Backbone as JSON, one array per atom type, in Angstrom:
{
  "sequence": "MDSKPRTPAPQKISTDLPARVHRGILIVLQAIMAVELILVFYEQQWINAFLVMAIMAVTLSPALLGRRFRVHIPAEFQLLAVVFIFAALFLGEIHSYYVRFWWWDIALHTSSGLLMGILGFLLVYVLNESERVDVHMRAHFVALFAFLFAVTVGTLWEIFEFGMDQIVGTNMQKPMLGDLSGLTDTMWDMIVNALGALTISVLGWWYMKRDERSFIEAWIRKFIERNPRLFRH",
  "N": [[0.85, -1.2, 0.0], [0.37, 2.26, -0.67], [2.12, 4.79, 1.03], [1.01, 7.44, 3.26], [0.53, 10.78, 2.01], [3.34, 12.9, 2.12], [3.76, 15.71, 4.06], [5.51, 17.41, 5.55], [7.51, 18.93, 4.24], [6.58, 21.45, 2.94], [5.82, 22.78, 5.31], [8.24, 23.03, 6.62], [9.59, 24.73, 4.91], [8.06, 27.09, 5.15], [8.47, 27.55, 7.83], [11.21, 27.99, 8.02], [11.56, 30.27, 6.52], [11.16, 32.87, 7.89], [13.47, 32.79, 9.5], [15.52, 32.82, 7.61], [15.07, 35.3, 6.42], [15.55, 36.94, 8.63], [18.3, 36.42, 9.12], [19.39, 37.37, 6.7], [18.7, 40.15, 6.71], [19.99, 40.89, 9.05], [22.68, 40.48, 8.34], [22.96, 42.42, 6.33], [22.51, 44.82, 7.8], [24.63, 44.66, 9.63], [26.76, 44.87, 7.84], [26.39, 47.49, 6.87], [26.86, 48.94, 9.24], [29.48, 48.17, 9.68], [30.85, 49.42, 7.58], [30.33, 52.06, 8.33], [31.76, 52.08, 10.72], [34.41, 51.86, 9.85], [34.65, 54.35, 8.56], [34.3, 56.21, 10.69], [36.47, 55.55, 12.27], [38.51, 56.28, 10.51], [38.09, 59.03, 10.45], [38.71, 59.56, 13.01], [36.79, 59.66, 15.03], [36.27, 58.83, 17.93], [34.37, 58.38, 19.96], [31.98, 57.94, 18.53], [32.84, 55.68, 17.18], [33.05, 53.83, 19.26], [30.33, 53.73, 19.98], [29.16, 52.69, 17.64], [30.32, 50.13, 17.55], [29.26, 49.12, 19.9], [26.52, 49.1, 19.25], [26.52, 47.26, 17.15], [27.18, 44.97, 18.59], [24.94, 44.79, 20.26], [22.86, 44.33, 18.43], [23.49, 41.79, 17.66], [23.09, 40.39, 19.95], [20.51, 39.09, 20.63], [20.52, 36.63, 19.14], [22.97, 35.52, 20.0], [22.63, 35.32, 22.79], [20.5, 33.57, 22.83], [21.72, 31.22, 21.88], [23.64, 30.88, 23.85], [22.2, 30.38, 26.23], [20.67, 28.32, 25.41], [18.08, 28.79, 24.36], [15.45, 29.1, 22.17], [14.62, 31.79, 20.31], [11.9, 33.18, 18.62], [12.31, 33.84, 15.15], [10.94, 35.94, 13.97], [10.43, 37.75, 16.07], [13.06, 38.34, 16.83], [13.91, 39.64, 14.52], [12.29, 41.97, 14.47], [13.22, 43.15, 16.84], [15.95, 43.61, 16.23], [15.8, 45.37, 14.03], [14.5, 47.49, 15.28], [16.43, 48.27, 17.22], [18.5, 49.07, 15.51], [17.27, 51.22, 14.18], [16.71, 52.93, 16.33], [19.16, 53.4, 17.73], [21.44, 53.42, 15.9], [20.54, 54.85, 13.53], [19.01, 56.81, 14.82], [20.6, 57.97, 16.98], [23.38, 58.05, 16.08], [23.18, 59.05, 13.44], [21.49, 61.15, 13.81], [18.68, 61.09, 13.41], [16.6, 61.62, 15.1], [16.62, 64.35, 15.38], [16.52, 65.25, 12.73], [14.11, 64.26, 11.75], [11.03, 64.94, 12.95], [9.1, 63.14, 13.72], [10.35, 60.77, 14.25], [11.15, 59.92, 16.86], [8.66, 59.61, 18.08], [7.52, 57.58, 16.51], [9.25, 55.44, 17.09], [8.95, 55.08, 19.86], [6.28, 54.35, 19.92], [6.48, 51.93, 18.54], [8.08, 50.54, 20.35], [6.29, 50.17, 22.42], [4.54, 48.35, 21.21], [6.29, 46.15, 20.8], [7.1, 45.53, 23.45], [4.64, 44.91, 24.5], [4.01, 42.53, 23.12], [6.09, 40.98, 24.16], [5.25, 40.93, 26.81], [2.9, 39.35, 26.63], [4.17, 36.97, 25.89], [5.63, 36.37, 28.23], [3.56, 35.84, 30.04], [2.45, 33.54, 28.9], [4.62, 31.84, 29.17], [4.72, 31.6, 31.98], [2.23, 30.42, 32.4], [2.56, 27.95, 31.16], [4.74, 26.85, 32.39], [6.15, 24.33, 34.43], [7.01, 24.91, 36.91], [5.69, 27.05, 37.97], [2.48, 27.71, 39.01], [0.26, 29.21, 37.42], [-2.6, 30.59, 36.08], [-4.22, 32.59, 33.96], [-6.99, 34.63, 33.0], [-8.28, 35.87, 29.83], [-8.6, 38.73, 29.83], [-6.99, 39.46, 31.97], [-4.51, 38.61, 31.1], [-4.13, 40.34, 28.92], [-4.15, 42.76, 30.32], [-1.86, 42.47, 31.91], [0.13, 42.38, 29.9], [-0.12, 44.96, 28.86], [0.5, 46.59, 31.14], [3.09, 45.72, 31.63], [4.48, 46.61, 29.32], [4.11, 49.4, 29.57], [5.44, 49.85, 31.98], [8.11, 49.15, 31.32], [8.58, 51.13, 29.4], [8.4, 53.41, 31.03], [10.58, 53.01, 32.78], [12.61, 53.26, 30.91], [12.41, 55.98, 30.27], [13.19, 57.05, 32.71], [15.81, 56.17, 32.7], [16.8, 57.67, 30.49], [16.54, 60.28, 31.56], [18.29, 60.07, 33.74], [20.75, 59.61, 32.4], [21.03, 62.04, 31.01], [21.26, 63.81, 33.15], [23.45, 62.88, 34.67], [25.57, 62.03, 32.95], [25.49, 63.93, 31.01], [24.33, 63.75, 28.49], [22.03, 64.05, 25.66], [19.55, 62.72, 25.61], [16.83, 63.04, 26.14], [16.08, 65.12, 24.52], [14.91, 67.94, 24.47], [12.05, 69.79, 23.39], [11.41, 72.71, 21.34], [11.29, 75.58, 23.28], [10.86, 74.16, 25.56], [12.75, 73.58, 27.89], [13.12, 71.77, 29.94], [12.52, 69.25, 29.03], [10.19, 67.93, 29.58], [7.87, 67.84, 27.97], [8.68, 66.23, 25.8], [9.19, 63.84, 27.18], [6.63, 63.21, 28.17], [5.13, 62.86, 25.78], [6.52, 60.68, 24.75], [5.87, 58.71, 26.66], [3.11, 58.64, 26.34], [2.65, 57.78, 23.63], [3.96, 55.35, 23.78], [2.31, 54.01, 25.6], [-0.02, 53.94, 24.05], [0.78, 52.26, 21.94], [1.23, 49.9, 23.41], [-1.37, 49.5, 24.37], [-2.73, 49.0, 22.0], [-1.66, 46.51, 21.07], [-2.36, 44.94, 23.23], [-5.17, 45.01, 23.24], [-5.67, 43.8, 20.76], [-4.57, 41.25, 21.26], [-6.25, 40.4, 23.37], [-8.71, 40.37, 22.01], [-8.36, 38.32, 20.1], [-7.95, 36.15, 21.82], [-10.41, 36.0, 23.2], [-12.14, 35.39, 21.13], [-11.21, 32.98, 20.54], [-9.38, 32.55, 18.47], [-6.53, 32.13, 16.34], [-3.73, 34.24, 16.44], [-1.01, 36.3, 15.17], [0.56, 36.79, 17.37], [0.01, 34.66, 19.13], [0.9, 32.62, 17.48], [3.68, 33.1, 17.35], [4.28, 32.74, 20.06], [3.5, 30.07, 20.5], [5.33, 28.84, 18.83], [7.66, 29.45, 20.22], [7.23, 27.97, 22.58], [7.06, 25.34, 21.58], [9.63, 24.95, 20.58], [11.23, 25.15, 22.73], [11.08, 22.96, 24.67], [12.14, 22.06, 27.1], [11.73, 24.03, 28.93], [9.13, 23.94, 29.7], [6.18, 22.26, 30.93], [4.94, 19.02, 29.96]],
  "CA": [[0.0, 0.0, 0.0], [1.13, 3.51, -0.7], [2.12, 5.53, 2.29], [0.28, 8.7, 3.25], [1.3, 11.87, 1.41], [4.25, 13.57, 3.06], [3.5, 17.16, 4.07], [6.4, 18.24, 6.33], [8.39, 19.81, 3.47], [6.08, 22.82, 2.87], [5.85, 23.39, 6.64], [9.62, 23.38, 6.93], [9.94, 25.92, 4.13], [7.42, 28.27, 5.75], [9.05, 27.8, 9.15], [12.56, 28.49, 7.87], [11.58, 31.55, 5.82], [11.48, 33.99, 8.79], [14.87, 32.71, 9.95], [16.37, 33.26, 6.51], [14.9, 36.75, 6.29], [16.24, 37.54, 9.77], [19.74, 36.34, 8.88], [19.74, 38.27, 5.59], [18.64, 41.55, 7.15], [21.05, 41.09, 10.05], [23.95, 40.61, 7.62], [22.96, 43.73, 5.66], [22.68, 45.87, 8.81], [25.99, 44.57, 10.14], [27.65, 45.4, 6.8], [26.24, 48.95, 6.89], [27.54, 49.48, 10.41], [30.91, 47.95, 9.52], [31.34, 50.52, 6.74], [30.3, 53.26, 9.18], [32.84, 51.95, 11.7], [35.65, 52.2, 9.14], [34.66, 55.79, 8.31], [34.52, 56.98, 11.92], [37.86, 55.32, 12.65], [39.34, 57.09, 9.61], [37.93, 60.42, 10.85], [39.13, 59.62, 14.41], [35.64, 59.96, 15.89], [36.39, 57.67, 18.81], [33.12, 58.13, 20.68], [31.07, 57.31, 17.58], [33.35, 54.34, 16.91], [32.63, 52.99, 20.39], [28.89, 53.56, 19.91], [28.84, 51.79, 16.54], [30.68, 48.77, 17.97], [28.28, 48.69, 20.9], [25.27, 48.81, 18.56], [26.74, 46.0, 16.44], [27.11, 43.9, 19.59], [23.57, 44.69, 20.75], [22.03, 43.7, 17.4], [23.81, 40.36, 17.63], [22.84, 39.79, 21.27], [19.42, 38.11, 20.73], [20.95, 35.33, 18.64], [24.04, 35.0, 20.83], [22.08, 34.92, 24.09], [19.7, 32.37, 22.62], [22.62, 30.07, 21.81], [24.35, 30.71, 25.12], [21.3, 29.82, 27.23], [19.91, 27.27, 24.75], [16.69, 29.22, 24.26], [15.14, 29.48, 20.8], [13.77, 32.98, 20.21], [11.32, 33.21, 17.27], [13.04, 34.72, 14.23], [10.15, 37.15, 13.73], [10.66, 38.69, 17.17], [14.44, 38.78, 16.72], [13.99, 40.58, 13.41], [11.72, 43.24, 14.93], [14.11, 43.73, 17.84], [17.18, 44.09, 15.57], [15.45, 46.57, 13.24], [14.22, 48.57, 16.24], [17.71, 48.73, 17.79], [19.21, 49.78, 14.44], [16.6, 52.5, 13.94], [16.77, 53.79, 17.51], [20.52, 53.77, 18.14], [22.32, 53.76, 14.78], [19.98, 55.96, 12.77], [18.53, 57.88, 15.7], [21.66, 58.65, 17.73], [24.58, 58.3, 15.29], [22.87, 59.87, 12.27], [20.64, 62.27, 14.25], [17.33, 61.05, 12.85], [15.68, 62.23, 16.06], [16.62, 65.79, 15.1], [16.19, 65.48, 11.33], [12.7, 63.92, 11.52], [10.35, 65.19, 14.22], [8.24, 62.01, 14.06], [11.15, 59.56, 14.46], [11.08, 59.53, 18.26], [7.29, 59.16, 18.35], [7.33, 56.29, 15.85], [10.01, 54.4, 17.78], [8.35, 54.8, 21.17], [5.07, 53.57, 19.64], [6.94, 50.58, 18.21], [8.56, 49.88, 21.57], [5.1, 49.72, 23.15], [4.07, 47.14, 20.55], [7.22, 45.06, 21.07], [7.04, 45.14, 24.86], [3.35, 44.26, 24.69], [4.18, 41.15, 22.66], [6.93, 40.3, 25.15], [4.41, 40.71, 27.99], [2.1, 38.16, 26.34], [5.06, 35.82, 25.92], [5.95, 36.07, 29.62], [2.4, 35.21, 30.66], [2.35, 32.17, 28.39], [5.69, 31.07, 29.79], [4.29, 31.3, 33.33], [1.1, 29.49, 32.33], [3.0, 26.64, 30.7], [5.87, 26.36, 33.17], [5.81, 23.36, 35.46], [7.48, 25.43, 38.19], [4.79, 28.1, 38.44], [1.08, 27.37, 38.76], [-0.44, 30.46, 37.15], [-3.54, 30.49, 34.96], [-4.88, 33.89, 33.91], [-8.0, 34.78, 31.96], [-7.85, 36.68, 28.7], [-8.49, 40.16, 30.14], [-5.85, 39.66, 32.85], [-3.31, 38.48, 30.25], [-4.01, 41.59, 28.18], [-3.78, 43.81, 31.27], [-0.46, 42.26, 32.27], [0.95, 42.79, 28.76], [-0.17, 46.43, 28.8], [1.25, 47.17, 32.26], [4.5, 45.39, 31.44], [5.03, 47.51, 28.32], [4.14, 50.75, 30.13], [6.5, 49.88, 32.99], [9.4, 49.19, 30.65], [8.7, 52.46, 28.81], [8.67, 54.36, 32.11], [11.96, 52.79, 33.21], [13.49, 53.83, 29.87], [12.41, 57.44, 30.43], [14.02, 57.32, 33.88], [17.18, 55.99, 32.23], [17.16, 58.84, 29.69], [16.71, 61.41, 32.47], [19.52, 59.86, 34.5], [21.9, 59.81, 31.52], [21.16, 63.48, 30.75], [21.68, 64.52, 34.36], [24.72, 62.4, 35.19], [26.61, 61.97, 31.92], [25.43, 65.14, 30.18], [23.85, 63.45, 27.15], [20.82, 64.77, 25.26], [18.64, 61.66, 25.21], [15.45, 63.49, 26.21], [15.91, 66.01, 23.38], [13.84, 68.9, 24.76], [11.46, 70.49, 22.26], [11.58, 74.15, 21.33], [10.56, 76.24, 24.34], [10.69, 73.25, 26.69], [14.12, 73.26, 28.29], [13.14, 70.69, 30.91], [12.32, 67.95, 28.39], [8.97, 67.31, 30.08], [6.96, 67.58, 26.85], [9.2, 65.06, 25.09], [8.98, 62.66, 28.03], [5.21, 62.88, 28.22], [4.71, 62.31, 24.49], [7.1, 59.34, 24.66], [5.1, 57.8, 27.49], [1.75, 58.52, 25.78], [2.65, 56.92, 22.44], [4.33, 54.0, 24.23], [1.1, 53.42, 26.17], [-0.95, 53.66, 22.95], [1.26, 51.05, 21.27], [0.96, 48.77, 24.3], [-2.81, 49.3, 24.4], [-3.13, 48.4, 20.71], [-1.31, 45.08, 21.02], [-3.11, 44.27, 24.3], [-6.56, 44.85, 22.78], [-5.66, 42.78, 19.71], [-4.37, 39.95, 21.9], [-7.49, 40.06, 24.09], [-9.75, 40.08, 21.03], [-8.12, 37.0, 19.53], [-8.15, 35.13, 22.86], [-11.84, 35.89, 23.49], [-12.78, 34.73, 19.98], [-10.55, 31.67, 20.4], [-8.76, 32.51, 17.16], [-5.07, 32.24, 16.35], [-3.15, 35.49, 15.96], [0.44, 36.2, 14.99], [1.16, 36.75, 18.7], [-0.08, 33.29, 19.61], [1.75, 31.78, 16.63], [5.05, 33.26, 17.82], [4.39, 32.16, 21.39], [3.46, 28.62, 20.34], [6.62, 28.44, 18.27], [8.63, 29.52, 21.31], [6.97, 26.85, 23.49], [7.38, 24.08, 20.91], [11.07, 24.83, 20.34], [11.91, 25.17, 24.02], [10.28, 22.05, 25.51], [12.72, 21.85, 28.43], [11.29, 25.1, 29.82], [7.71, 23.81, 29.97], [5.68, 20.93, 31.25], [4.38, 18.34, 28.79]],
  "C": [[0.88, 1.24, 0.0], [1.04, 4.2, 0.65], [1.36, 6.83, 2.13], [1.16, 9.8, 2.65], [2.13, 12.58, 2.48], [4.07, 15.08, 2.95], [4.51, 18.0, 4.81], [7.21, 19.23, 5.52], [7.86, 21.22, 3.35], [6.12, 23.52, 4.22], [7.25, 23.83, 6.99], [10.04, 24.63, 6.19], [9.34, 27.16, 4.77], [8.02, 28.59, 7.1], [10.43, 28.43, 9.03], [12.62, 29.86, 7.21], [11.85, 32.73, 6.74], [12.92, 33.98, 9.26], [15.81, 33.18, 8.86], [16.28, 34.77, 6.31], [15.65, 37.48, 7.4], [17.75, 37.54, 9.55], [20.18, 37.3, 7.78], [19.76, 39.73, 6.0], [19.72, 41.85, 8.17], [22.41, 41.27, 9.38], [24.05, 41.97, 6.95], [23.2, 44.85, 6.67], [24.09, 45.86, 9.39], [26.99, 45.13, 9.13], [27.59, 46.93, 6.76], [27.0, 49.55, 8.06], [29.05, 49.26, 10.35], [31.54, 49.04, 8.66], [31.38, 51.82, 7.54], [31.45, 53.24, 10.18], [34.18, 52.32, 11.06], [35.76, 53.71, 8.93], [34.95, 56.59, 9.58], [35.92, 56.74, 12.48], [38.8, 56.19, 11.81], [39.29, 58.56, 10.01], [38.25, 60.64, 12.33], [38.0, 60.1, 15.33], [35.49, 58.79, 16.87], [35.1, 57.36, 19.55], [32.11, 57.44, 19.77], [31.52, 55.89, 17.24], [32.94, 53.37, 18.02], [31.13, 52.71, 20.32], [28.5, 52.58, 18.8], [29.17, 50.34, 16.92], [29.69, 48.24, 19.0], [26.96, 48.32, 20.25], [25.37, 47.5, 17.79], [26.63, 44.82, 17.4], [25.67, 43.69, 20.06], [22.67, 44.01, 19.72], [22.3, 42.21, 17.27], [23.39, 39.63, 18.91], [21.66, 38.83, 21.31], [19.83, 36.71, 20.28], [22.02, 34.7, 19.53], [23.54, 34.54, 22.19], [21.23, 33.67, 23.96], [20.56, 31.12, 22.56], [23.28, 29.8, 23.15], [23.47, 30.01, 26.14], [20.39, 28.74, 26.64], [18.41, 27.56, 24.74], [16.45, 29.68, 22.82], [14.16, 30.65, 20.82], [13.21, 33.02, 18.8], [12.02, 34.24, 16.39], [12.28, 36.01, 13.97], [10.41, 38.2, 14.81], [12.1, 39.21, 17.14], [14.59, 39.84, 15.64], [13.45, 41.95, 13.83], [12.65, 43.92, 15.92], [15.36, 44.33, 17.2], [16.9, 45.36, 14.78], [15.18, 47.75, 14.17], [15.51, 49.13, 16.82], [18.49, 49.55, 16.75], [18.61, 51.16, 14.22], [16.77, 53.46, 15.11], [18.18, 54.29, 17.79], [21.39, 54.22, 16.96], [21.79, 54.96, 13.99], [19.6, 57.12, 13.67], [19.64, 58.67, 16.35], [22.87, 59.01, 16.86], [24.3, 59.25, 14.13], [21.8, 60.94, 12.55], [19.25, 62.27, 13.61], [16.31, 61.65, 13.8], [15.56, 63.72, 15.82], [16.14, 66.08, 13.69], [14.72, 65.22, 11.03], [11.95, 64.01, 12.85], [9.54, 63.99, 14.69], [9.02, 60.75, 14.4], [11.03, 59.03, 15.89], [9.71, 58.98, 18.6], [7.05, 57.78, 17.75], [8.04, 55.17, 16.61], [9.42, 54.08, 19.15], [7.01, 54.06, 21.01], [5.43, 52.12, 19.34], [7.41, 49.83, 19.44], [7.38, 49.4, 22.41], [4.53, 48.45, 22.55], [4.97, 45.95, 20.88], [7.14, 44.58, 22.51], [5.7, 44.5, 25.2], [3.39, 42.8, 24.27], [5.01, 40.36, 23.66], [6.15, 40.02, 26.43], [3.52, 39.5, 27.8], [2.96, 36.9, 26.43], [5.38, 35.4, 27.35], [4.78, 35.38, 30.32], [2.25, 33.77, 30.19], [3.42, 31.28, 28.99], [5.3, 30.66, 31.21], [3.16, 30.28, 33.34], [1.54, 28.08, 32.0], [4.09, 26.03, 31.58], [5.41, 25.4, 34.26], [6.21, 23.85, 36.85], [6.52, 26.45, 38.8], [3.37, 27.73, 38.04], [0.28, 28.67, 38.62], [-1.33, 30.26, 35.94], [-4.4, 31.76, 34.98], [-5.9, 33.91, 32.77], [-7.54, 35.81, 30.93], [-7.65, 38.15, 29.07], [-7.33, 40.43, 31.09], [-4.53, 39.52, 32.08], [-3.07, 39.78, 29.5], [-3.58, 42.73, 29.1], [-2.31, 43.7, 31.67], [0.47, 42.74, 31.15], [1.01, 44.31, 28.66], [0.68, 47.06, 29.9], [2.74, 46.88, 32.14], [5.15, 46.36, 30.46], [5.14, 48.94, 28.85], [5.25, 50.88, 31.16], [7.88, 49.97, 32.36], [9.63, 50.57, 30.01], [9.02, 53.52, 29.86], [10.1, 54.23, 32.62], [12.94, 53.36, 32.19], [13.55, 55.35, 29.99], [13.24, 57.84, 31.65], [15.5, 57.18, 33.51], [17.64, 57.19, 31.41], [17.41, 60.05, 30.58], [18.01, 61.28, 33.25], [20.76, 60.09, 33.66], [22.12, 61.3, 31.23], [21.69, 64.23, 31.96], [23.09, 64.14, 34.8], [25.85, 62.51, 34.17], [26.63, 63.23, 31.06], [25.02, 64.88, 28.75], [22.6, 64.27, 26.84], [19.77, 63.76, 24.79], [17.18, 62.1, 25.25], [15.1, 64.44, 25.08], [14.75, 66.97, 23.58], [13.35, 69.6, 23.49], [11.65, 71.99, 22.41], [10.69, 74.8, 22.39], [10.34, 75.39, 25.56], [12.06, 72.76, 27.12], [14.2, 72.08, 29.25], [13.01, 69.31, 30.28], [11.05, 67.26, 28.81], [8.02, 66.95, 28.95], [7.38, 66.35, 26.07], [8.94, 63.79, 25.88], [7.52, 62.24, 28.04], [4.7, 62.3, 26.91], [5.27, 60.9, 24.3], [6.28, 58.33, 25.44], [3.69, 57.58, 26.93], [1.74, 57.57, 24.59], [3.08, 55.5, 22.79], [3.11, 53.28, 24.8], [0.09, 53.08, 25.08], [-0.53, 52.41, 22.18], [0.98, 49.81, 22.1], [-0.53, 48.46, 24.34], [-3.29, 48.61, 23.12], [-2.87, 46.9, 20.7], [-2.07, 44.31, 22.09], [-4.56, 44.02, 23.87], [-6.64, 43.78, 21.69], [-5.49, 41.38, 20.3], [-5.61, 39.49, 22.64], [-8.59, 39.64, 23.13], [-9.59, 38.68, 20.45], [-8.35, 35.9, 20.56], [-9.63, 34.92, 23.16], [-12.57, 35.16, 22.36], [-12.2, 33.35, 19.72], [-9.98, 31.49, 18.99], [-7.25, 32.67, 17.31], [-4.65, 33.58, 15.78], [-1.66, 35.3, 15.76], [1.14, 36.16, 16.34], [1.17, 35.32, 19.22], [0.8, 32.36, 18.78], [3.21, 31.87, 17.06], [5.26, 32.58, 19.16], [4.4, 30.64, 21.32], [4.77, 28.09, 19.76], [7.7, 28.44, 19.34], [8.48, 28.33, 22.24], [7.4, 25.53, 22.85], [8.88, 23.87, 20.76], [11.89, 24.95, 21.62], [11.2, 24.24, 25.0], [10.83, 21.88, 26.91], [12.27, 22.91, 29.42], [9.85, 24.92, 30.29], [7.34, 22.38, 30.33], [5.09, 20.33, 29.97], [2.86, 18.53, 28.77]]
}
């Protein structure tokens, strides 16, 4: 008798596609920063050279930490994190996109709210599935946790920016015209971060209530399936 049709091949292709895209974009971004590093070394801009090397290390950290601690991080989330770091630090700080484009800071803080909201959902799923912690939360509590987690991280970042400006003398808060204290910039950062977190929390709650699969759940399920040692059977 003929065996059943084999279907794993298409699934493997679709599963590997995000990883290939992530690797390709990571290589391109690393190449761009490597060229920038050569230029700043040639121009003896030592502070920028240190910053570029630090950014290159940070963009590689998700993959390196995943290998070091034997934790598989979904390629989709790694890709978003790497692009966000590149846009925020390399383009924003090194190439002054925060000054050149008034909306750059707002867009990035909104994106950070979305990313941290997704990470908040992931943490709840990890706790729900972990054999070490007996936690089972309903949909609205999961969404609330994800929202509060993202807002908390955004608030801690604003505290970090304030501390760097006061202690080191940087200009991370980038006060707007007529606002020497930087309060307006800080408040807008926190507002758009909260809006991004609220958006992802509402979407996650909506999909959970309707018992439908979303991209958030797909990423989380992929994380659980590829890290079985972290969860109960």
